C-alpha positions as CSV (number, residue, x, y, z in Angstrom):
1,M,7.9,-36.0,-1.7
2,R,5.5,-35.5,1.0
3,V,8.2,-34.5,3.5
4,I,9.4,-31.9,1.1
5,L,6.0,-30.5,0.7
6,I,5.4,-30.2,4.5
7,L,8.8,-28.6,5.0
8,S,8.2,-26.0,2.2
9,L,4.8,-25.1,3.6
10,S,6.1,-24.8,7.2
11,F,8.9,-22.6,5.8
12,L,6.5,-20.4,3.9
13,C,4.2,-20.0,7.0
14,T,7.3,-19.1,9.1
15,L,8.3,-16.3,6.6
16,S,4.9,-14.9,6.6
17,V,4.9,-14.6,10.4
18,F,8.1,-12.6,10.5
19,A,7.4,-10.4,7.5
20,Q,6.7,-6.7,8.3
21,H,4.1,-5.3,6.4
22,A,4.9,-1.7,4.9
23,S,1.5,-0.1,4.9
24,P,0.8,3.7,5.2
25,I,-0.2,4.9,8.6
26,F,-2.4,8.1,9.0
27,K,-3.1,9.8,12.3
28,D,-5.2,13.0,12.5
29,G,-4.9,13.4,8.6
30,E,-1.0,13.2,8.7
31,A,1.2,10.4,7.5
32,Q,3.2,8.7,10.3
33,I,6.6,6.9,10.1
34,V,6.1,3.3,9.0
35,P,7.9,1.0,11.4
36,A,8.9,-1.3,8.6
37,F,11.3,1.4,7.2
38,N,12.9,2.5,10.4
39,D,16.1,0.7,10.0
40,S,18.1,2.2,7.2
41,E,20.6,-0.7,7.3
42,Q,17.9,-2.9,5.7
43,W,17.1,-0.5,2.8
44,I,18.2,-1.6,-0.8
45,R,20.6,0.9,-2.2
46,H,21.9,1.1,-5.7
47,D,23.2,3.8,-8.0
48,L,20.9,5.3,-10.6
49,I,23.7,6.1,-13.2
């Protein structure tokens, strides 16, 4: 049981390190491109019909 707890905690820590935060970036009063959304291949797509 202890091993499972340690493995799951290490897995969660690893995920948090690699996660990109999508927060707005403003420079000179204008919104900038958010690096987390640059790759359109990772976007979630679905039909709204």
